[in-house]
C-alpha positions as CSV (number, residue, x, y, z in Angstrom):
1,X,-12.0,-13.6,22.9
2,X,-9.8,-11.7,20.5
3,X,-9.2,-13.7,17.4
4,X,-6.6,-12.8,14.6
5,X,-7.4,-14.5,11.1
6,X,-4.5,-14.5,8.5
7,X,-4.7,-15.5,4.8
8,X,-2.8,-14.7,1.7
9,X,-5.9,-13.6,-0.1
10,X,-9.1,-12.0,0.5
11,X,-11.8,-9.9,-1.6
12,X,-11.7,-8.8,-4.2
13,X,-10.0,-12.4,-4.8
14,X,-12.7,-15.0,-4.1
15,X,-11.6,-18.6,-3.6
16,X,-12.5,-21.5,-1.2
17,X,-10.1,-20.4,1.6
18,X,-11.4,-16.7,1.3
19,X,-14.8,-18.1,1.7
20,X,-13.7,-19.8,4.8
21,X,-12.1,-16.9,6.4
22,X,-14.9,-14.5,5.7
23,X,-17.2,-17.2,7.2
24,X,-15.1,-17.5,10.2
25,X,-15.0,-13.8,10.8
26,X,-18.8,-13.6,10.3
27,X,-19.9,-16.3,12.7
28,X,-17.3,-15.8,15.4
29,X,-18.3,-12.1,15.8
30,X,-22.2,-12.7,15.3
31,X,-22.9,-15.8,16.9
32,X,-20.1,-15.9,19.7
33,X,-19.4,-12.4,20.4
34,X,-15.7,-12.6,19.6
35,X,-13.6,-9.6,18.5
36,X,-12.1,-10.4,15.0
37,X,-9.2,-8.9,13.0
38,X,-8.1,-10.0,9.5
39,X,-4.7,-9.7,7.9
40,X,-4.2,-10.0,4.3
41,X,-1.9,-8.8,1.4
42,X,-3.1,-5.5,-0.1
43,X,-4.9,-5.8,-3.3
44,X,-5.1,-2.6,-5.6
45,X,-8.6,-1.1,-5.5
46,X,-9.9,-3.0,-2.6
47,X,-12.3,-1.6,-0.1
48,X,-11.4,-3.0,3.2
49,X,-13.8,-0.4,5.2
50,X,-16.8,-2.3,3.9
51,X,-16.4,-5.2,6.5
52,X,-17.8,-5.3,9.9
53,X,-14.5,-6.1,11.4
54,X,-11.1,-4.5,10.8
55,X,-9.1,-5.7,7.9
56,X,-5.2,-4.9,8.0
57,X,-3.6,-5.0,4.5
58,X,-0.1,-5.3,4.3
59,X,2.4,-4.5,1.3
60,X,2.4,-7.1,-1.7
61,X,3.8,-7.6,-5.0
62,X,1.9,-8.4,-8.2
63,X,2.4,-12.3,-8.9
64,X,-0.8,-12.6,-11.0
65,X,1.1,-13.6,-14.1
66,X,2.3,-16.8,-12.6
67,X,-0.3,-17.4,-9.6
68,X,-3.5,-16.9,-11.5
69,X,-4.6,-13.6,-10.1
70,X,-2.9,-13.9,-6.6
71,X,-0.3,-11.4,-5.1
72,X,2.5,-12.2,-2.7
73,X,2.4,-10.5,0.6
74,X,5.4,-9.0,2.3
75,X,5.4,-10.5,5.9
76,X,7.8,-8.0,7.3
77,X,5.7,-5.0,7.1
78,X,6.2,-3.2,10.5
79,X,3.1,-1.0,10.6
80,X,0.6,-3.8,9.7
81,X,2.5,-6.1,12.2
82,X,2.1,-3.4,14.8
83,X,-1.6,-2.8,14.2
84,X,-2.3,-6.7,14.5
85,X,-0.1,-6.9,17.7
86,X,-2.1,-3.9,19.1
87,X,-5.4,-5.9,18.8
88,X,-3.9,-8.2,21.4
89,X,-5.1,-11.5,20.1
90,X,-5.7,-14.3,22.4
91,X,-5.8,-16.9,19.2
92,X,-3.8,-16.4,15.8
93,X,-5.4,-18.6,13.0
94,X,-3.4,-18.5,9.8
95,X,-5.1,-20.2,6.6
96,X,-2.2,-20.2,4.2
97,X,1.4,-21.5,5.0
98,X,3.1,-18.8,3.2
99,X,3.5,-15.1,4.2
100,X,0.4,-15.5,6.5
101,X,2.0,-18.0,8.7
102,X,5.4,-16.1,8.8
103,X,3.3,-13.2,10.1
104,X,1.5,-15.5,12.4
105,X,4.9,-16.5,14.0
106,X,6.2,-13.0,14.1
107,X,2.9,-12.0,16.0
108,X,3.2,-14.8,18.4
109,X,6.7,-13.5,19.4
110,X,5.1,-10.1,20.2
111,X,1.8,-11.1,21.9
112,X,2.6,-14.6,23.2
113,X,-0.7,-15.9,21.6
114,X,-0.8,-19.5,20.3
115,X,-0.9,-20.1,16.4
116,X,-3.4,-22.3,14.9
117,X,-3.0,-23.3,11.2
118,X,-5.5,-24.9,8.8
119,X,-4.3,-27.0,5.9
120,X,-6.9,-26.4,3.2
121,X,-5.5,-27.6,-0.1
122,X,-2.4,-29.4,-1.6
123,X,-0.2,-26.6,-2.0
124,X,2.5,-28.7,-3.2
125,X,0.8,-29.2,-6.6
126,X,0.4,-25.4,-7.1
127,X,4.1,-25.2,-6.2
128,X,4.9,-27.6,-8.9
129,X,2.7,-25.8,-11.3
130,X,4.4,-22.5,-10.8
131,X,8.0,-23.6,-9.9
132,X,9.6,-25.7,-12.6
133,X,13.0,-26.4,-11.2
134,X,12.9,-29.7,-9.2
135,X,15.4,-28.5,-6.4
136,X,13.5,-25.3,-6.0
137,X,10.2,-27.1,-5.5
138,X,11.6,-29.5,-3.1
139,X,13.0,-26.4,-1.1
140,X,9.7,-24.6,-1.4
141,X,7.7,-27.6,0.1
142,X,10.2,-27.9,2.9
143,X,9.8,-24.3,3.7
144,X,6.1,-24.6,3.7
145,X,6.2,-27.7,5.9
146,X,8.5,-26.1,8.2
147,X,6.3,-23.1,8.6
148,X,3.3,-25.3,9.4
149,X,5.4,-27.3,12.0
150,X,6.0,-24.1,13.6
151,X,2.4,-23.6,14.7
152,X,1.0,-24.8,17.9
153,X,-2.0,-26.8,16.5
154,X,-2.6,-28.0,13.0
155,X,-6.2,-28.6,11.5
156,X,-6.9,-30.3,8.3
157,X,-10.3,-30.2,6.5
158,X,-10.3,-33.8,6.0
159,X,-8.5,-37.1,7.0
160,X,-7.2,-37.4,3.4
161,X,-5.7,-33.7,3.6
162,X,-3.8,-34.7,6.7
163,X,-2.3,-37.8,5.3
164,X,-1.4,-35.8,2.2
165,X,0.4,-33.3,4.6
166,X,2.2,-36.3,6.3
167,X,3.3,-37.4,3.0
168,X,5.1,-34.1,2.2
169,X,7.2,-34.6,5.5
170,X,4.9,-33.1,8.2
171,X,6.0,-34.7,11.3
172,X,3.3,-33.4,13.9
173,X,-0.2,-34.2,14.7
174,X,-3.3,-32.9,13.1
175,X,-7.0,-32.4,14.1
176,X,-9.9,-32.8,11.5
177,X,-11.9,-29.7,11.5
178,X,-14.4,-29.8,8.6
179,X,-15.5,-26.6,6.9
180,X,-19.2,-25.8,6.5
181,X,-21.3,-24.2,3.7
182,X,-23.2,-20.9,3.7
183,X,-26.2,-22.3,1.8
184,X,-29.2,-23.0,3.8
185,X,-30.5,-26.5,3.8
186,X,-33.3,-27.0,1.1
187,X,-34.1,-26.7,-2.7
188,X,-34.8,-23.4,-4.3
189,X,-38.4,-22.6,-5.4
190,X,-39.0,-23.3,-9.1
191,X,-39.6,-19.8,-10.1
192,X,-36.1,-18.8,-8.8
193,X,-34.6,-21.8,-10.6
194,X,-36.3,-20.7,-13.9
195,X,-35.3,-17.1,-13.5
196,X,-31.4,-18.1,-12.8
197,X,-31.2,-20.6,-15.6
198,X,-33.2,-18.5,-18.2
199,X,-31.7,-18.2,-21.8
200,X,-29.9,-21.6,-21.5
201,X,-30.9,-24.7,-23.6
202,X,-32.1,-26.9,-20.7
203,X,-35.0,-29.0,-22.0
204,X,-37.2,-30.6,-19.5
205,X,-36.5,-34.2,-18.9
206,X,-32.9,-34.1,-20.2
207,X,-30.4,-34.8,-17.5
208,X,-28.3,-31.7,-16.4
209,X,-25.0,-32.4,-14.8
210,X,-23.0,-29.6,-13.0
211,X,-19.5,-28.7,-12.0
212,X,-18.7,-25.5,-9.9
213,X,-15.1,-24.5,-9.3
214,X,-12.0,-23.2,-10.9
215,X,-11.4,-24.2,-14.5
216,X,-8.3,-26.3,-13.9
217,X,-7.4,-29.6,-15.6
218,X,-6.1,-31.1,-12.4
219,X,-9.7,-30.9,-10.8
220,X,-10.6,-33.9,-13.2
221,X,-12.3,-31.9,-16.0
222,X,-10.8,-33.7,-18.8
223,X,-12.1,-36.9,-17.4
224,X,-15.5,-35.4,-17.4
225,X,-15.3,-34.4,-21.0
226,X,-14.0,-37.7,-22.2
227,X,-16.8,-39.4,-20.1
228,X,-19.4,-37.3,-21.8
229,X,-18.0,-38.1,-25.2
230,X,-18.6,-41.9,-24.5
231,X,-22.1,-41.1,-23.2
232,X,-23.0,-38.9,-26.3
233,X,-21.7,-41.9,-28.5
234,X,-24.2,-44.1,-26.6
235,X,-27.0,-41.8,-28.0
236,X,-27.7,-40.1,-24.5
237,X,-28.9,-36.5,-24.4
238,X,-27.8,-34.4,-21.6
239,X,-26.4,-30.9,-20.7
240,X,-23.1,-30.4,-18.8
241,X,-22.7,-27.0,-17.1
242,X,-19.3,-25.8,-16.0
243,X,-19.8,-22.7,-13.6
244,X,-16.4,-20.9,-12.9
245,X,-13.3,-19.6,-14.4
246,X,-9.6,-20.4,-14.5
247,X,-6.5,-20.4,-16.5
248,X,-7.4,-23.8,-18.3
249,X,-10.9,-22.6,-19.3
250,X,-10.0,-21.9,-23.0
251,X,-8.3,-25.4,-23.2
252,X,-11.4,-27.1,-21.9
253,X,-13.8,-25.3,-24.2
254,X,-11.4,-26.3,-27.1
255,X,-11.5,-29.8,-26.0
256,X,-15.3,-29.9,-25.6
257,X,-15.4,-28.7,-29.3
258,X,-13.0,-31.2,-30.4
259,X,-15.1,-33.9,-29.0
260,X,-18.1,-32.5,-30.7
261,X,-19.8,-31.8,-27.3
262,X,-20.2,-27.9,-28.1
263,X,-20.1,-25.8,-31.4
264,X,-21.3,-28.7,-33.7
265,X,-23.5,-27.5,-36.7
266,X,-25.8,-30.5,-36.5
267,X,-26.8,-30.5,-32.9
268,X,-27.1,-28.6,-29.4
269,X,-24.3,-27.7,-27.2
270,X,-24.1,-30.4,-24.7
271,X,-21.5,-28.5,-22.8
272,X,-22.4,-24.9,-21.4
273,X,-19.8,-22.6,-19.8
274,X,-21.7,-19.7,-18.1
275,X,-18.6,-18.3,-16.5
276,X,-18.3,-17.6,-12.6
277,X,-21.4,-17.0,-10.6
278,X,-20.9,-14.8,-7.5
279,X,-24.6,-14.6,-6.6
280,X,-25.1,-17.3,-4.0
281,X,-28.7,-17.4,-4.6
282,X,-28.3,-18.0,-8.3
283,X,-25.7,-20.7,-7.6
284,X,-28.1,-22.3,-5.2
285,X,-30.6,-22.3,-8.1
286,X,-28.1,-24.0,-10.3
287,X,-27.5,-26.8,-7.9
288,X,-31.3,-27.1,-7.5
289,X,-31.8,-27.4,-11.4
290,X,-29.1,-30.1,-11.9
291,X,-29.6,-33.8,-11.6
292,X,-26.1,-34.7,-10.6
293,X,-22.8,-32.9,-9.7
294,X,-19.7,-34.2,-11.1
295,X,-16.6,-33.6,-9.1
296,X,-13.9,-36.2,-10.0
297,X,-11.0,-34.2,-8.3
298,X,-8.4,-35.9,-6.4
299,X,-6.6,-32.5,-5.9
300,X,-9.3,-30.9,-3.4
301,X,-8.8,-31.8,0.2
302,X,-12.5,-31.3,1.2
303,X,-14.6,-30.2,-1.7
304,X,-17.0,-27.6,-0.2
305,X,-18.8,-27.4,-3.5
306,X,-19.9,-31.0,-2.8
307,X,-21.3,-30.1,0.5
308,X,-23.1,-27.0,-1.2
309,X,-24.6,-29.3,-3.8
310,X,-25.8,-31.6,-0.9
311,X,-27.5,-28.5,0.6
312,X,-29.6,-28.2,-2.3
313,X,-30.6,-32.0,-2.4
314,X,-28.0,-32.6,-5.3
315,X,-25.8,-35.9,-5.2
316,X,-22.3,-36.0,-6.3
317,X,-20.1,-38.2,-8.3
318,X,-16.7,-38.5,-6.7
319,X,-13.5,-40.5,-7.2
320,X,-13.4,-43.2,-4.5
321,X,-10.7,-42.8,-2.0
322,X,-10.5,-39.0,-2.6
323,X,-10.7,-36.6,0.1
324,X,-14.1,-35.2,-1.3
325,X,-15.5,-38.5,-1.0
326,X,-15.1,-38.9,2.8
327,X,-18.5,-39.5,4.3
328,X,-20.0,-40.4,0.9
329,X,-21.4,-44.0,0.8
330,X,-21.8,-45.2,-2.8
331,X,-25.5,-45.3,-3.9
332,X,-26.7,-43.9,-0.7
333,X,-25.8,-40.2,-0.4
334,X,-23.6,-40.0,-3.5
335,X,-21.7,-42.0,-5.9
336,X,-18.0,-43.0,-6.1
337,X,-16.3,-44.3,-9.1
338,X,-12.8,-45.3,-10.3
339,X,-10.7,-42.6,-11.8
340,X,-11.5,-43.5,-15.5
341,X,-13.7,-41.8,-18.0
342,X,-15.2,-45.2,-18.8
343,X,-16.4,-45.7,-15.0
344,X,-18.1,-42.2,-15.1
345,X,-19.8,-42.9,-18.5
346,X,-21.2,-46.2,-17.2
347,X,-22.5,-44.5,-14.2
348,X,-23.9,-41.5,-16.0
349,X,-25.7,-43.9,-18.4
350,X,-27.4,-45.7,-15.6
351,X,-28.3,-42.4,-13.9
352,X,-30.0,-41.0,-17.0
353,X,-32.6,-44.0,-17.0
354,X,-33.5,-43.3,-13.5
355,X,-33.7,-39.5,-12.7
356,X,-36.1,-40.2,-9.7
357,X,-33.3,-42.3,-7.8
358,X,-31.0,-39.3,-8.1
359,X,-33.4,-37.3,-6.2
360,X,-33.6,-39.8,-3.5
361,X,-29.9,-40.0,-3.2
362,X,-29.8,-36.3,-3.0
363,X,-32.3,-36.1,-0.3
364,X,-29.9,-38.4,1.9
365,X,-27.0,-36.2,0.8
366,X,-28.8,-33.1,2.1
367,X,-29.5,-34.8,5.5
368,X,-26.1,-36.7,6.0
369,X,-23.4,-34.5,4.3
370,X,-24.7,-31.0,5.1
371,X,-22.9,-29.0,7.6
372,X,-23.6,-25.3,8.3
373,X,-21.0,-22.6,8.9
374,X,-22.8,-21.8,12.1
375,X,-22.0,-25.3,13.4
376,X,-18.6,-25.6,12.0
377,X,-17.3,-22.3,13.4
378,X,-19.0,-23.2,16.8
379,X,-16.7,-26.3,17.0
380,X,-13.8,-24.2,16.2
381,X,-14.7,-21.6,18.9
382,X,-14.9,-24.4,21.4
383,X,-11.6,-25.7,20.2
384,X,-10.1,-22.2,20.4
385,X,-11.1,-22.1,24.1
386,X,-9.5,-25.7,25.0
387,X,-6.2,-24.3,23.0
388,X,-6.1,-21.2,24.9
389,X,-6.6,-22.8,28.5
390,X,-3.9,-25.5,27.6
391,X,-1.6,-22.8,26.3
392,X,-1.9,-20.9,29.6
393,X,-1.3,-23.8,31.7
394,X,1.5,-25.0,29.6
395,X,-0.1,-28.2,28.4
396,X,0.1,-28.0,24.7
397,X,2.2,-30.6,23.0
398,X,5.7,-29.4,22.5
399,X,6.0,-28.4,18.8
400,X,9.1,-29.3,16.9
401,X,12.1,-27.0,17.2
402,X,13.1,-25.5,13.9
403,X,16.2,-23.8,12.7
404,X,14.1,-20.7,11.6
405,X,12.7,-20.3,15.0
406,X,15.6,-17.9,16.2
407,X,15.4,-16.1,12.9
408,X,11.9,-15.4,13.5
409,X,12.5,-14.4,17.1
410,X,15.2,-12.0,16.1
411,X,13.2,-10.4,13.1
412,X,10.2,-10.0,15.4
413,X,12.3,-8.1,18.1
414,X,14.0,-6.0,15.3
415,X,10.5,-5.1,13.7
416,X,9.3,-4.2,17.0
417,X,12.1,-1.9,18.0
418,X,12.0,-0.4,14.5
419,X,8.3,0.3,14.9
420,X,8.7,1.7,18.3
421,X,11.5,4.2,16.8
422,X,9.1,5.1,14.1
423,X,6.4,5.9,16.5
424,X,8.7,8.1,18.5
425,X,9.8,9.8,15.4
426,X,6.4,10.5,14.2
427,X,5.5,11.7,17.8
428,X,8.4,14.2,17.7
429,X,7.6,15.3,14.1
430,X,4.0,15.9,15.2
431,X,4.9,17.9,18.2
432,X,7.3,20.0,16.2
433,X,4.6,20.6,13.6
434,X,2.1,21.5,16.2
435,X,4.5,23.8,17.9
436,X,5.5,25.4,14.7
437,X,2.1,26.0,13.8
438,X,1.2,27.4,17.1
439,X,4.0,29.9,16.7
440,X,3.0,30.9,13.2
441,X,-0.5,31.5,14.6
442,X,0.9,33.7,17.5
443,X,3.0,35.6,15.1
444,X,0.0,36.3,12.9
445,X,-2.1,37.2,15.9
446,X,0.7,39.7,17.0
447,X,0.8,41.1,13.5
448,X,-2.9,41.6,13.4
449,X,-2.8,43.2,17.0
450,X,-0.2,45.6,15.9
451,X,-1.9,46.5,12.8
452,X,-5.1,47.1,14.7
453,X,-3.1,49.3,17.2
454,X,-1.6,51.5,14.6
455,X,-5.1,52.1,13.1
456,X,-6.3,53.6,16.5
457,X,-3.4,56.0,16.5
458,X,-3.7,59.8,15.4
459,X,-2.8,60.4,11.9
460,X,0.7,61.9,12.5
461,X,1.6,59.2,14.9
462,X,0.2,56.4,12.7
463,X,2.3,57.6,9.6
464,X,5.5,57.7,12.0
465,X,5.2,54.3,13.3
466,X,4.3,52.8,9.8
467,X,7.2,54.5,8.4
468,X,9.5,53.2,11.2
469,X,8.3,49.7,10.6
470,X,9.1,49.8,6.9
471,X,12.7,51.0,7.8
């Protein structure tokens, strides 16, 4: 099976969705023998040849100043689309509702392959963050939803994510397809933990709390800081480690200092900001060293970091009713609280007095919440086969007809024709160049033959012929 994966980001950018696409590509090819190609906007300095599958970068513009390091791709790139179409995909799987899904729709017109879309995150919150005019926000969200409705099957990473998509106006059906984690199940050896966390003030017996992710206020990080302030006021000692980076990091560090949780002259830094950790083994070690994972985000639709923590036997504190809390039973394989600093502080206070119980809850999280990427992608591959069979037999549910369908169809045909003409021009130019080079080589050979012939003539004749050639 030929599978085309599309996303609006790829290394050197690393985020949750990039991690998903890379693991899909890895396990589809290695475990299921599928042929995989990836399409993504081009990032300067990126080395796309290092992957075991072809990566097709298409032109992009720099929008890092307003999108926290991301670039906007140009979906109307004829060469890239032609190369993706030449791969003859059986399934097109897009992971972003912007340029990636526009390319998916154009590619479907050229290859007649069905398009699957996965809704990973609440893109409307990012749109509202970067677009400040209300009318423009509504139009951008409507365009995003329309792009999603144009796909042949829609997956979401949790039930809550699907309901969030419905709330934005999506009128189709969706299927929940959970993401996996690339951590193996089990805790890291103590020696490796000690090496990974060396140099940080982490006294034995003092509870260690952990957050991993982008430093964004909408992930509930101010709630953590406010709860920790209440916990410190109760006389509890602890360490809170924030691993990651993001546009709100300076703001969060300043708030931690203002609350007296770091930078105080008369006490240790209870909050530690090591920055991002890209080494997966080191990150596993941090998850093993911690006693509790704090993730009070109502933004995230799945919370892979919660499953990564569970893989290491680390239980999480989550907001009840949030997407990340799906499958978590309070007090059994994790903890759920109301979205208030007082609720988190009360729970942490109880947990600080019984670290052994946290390990028991973490063990159950490891058994009940863990899902490997191998299993996750295996389920996706099985579903691809069903989709493809239903597509070929005309049994897929009819998708909603959209005003943009005609424009996409017309654009695809225009791009296809333009690319055909470009290839003809390149072929003609290549033939002309080869002919011209051949003629020059023949002329040079003729000159060399004539010169050699003259050298063989007797002296008088040689001078006569040479004089005649100069005339």
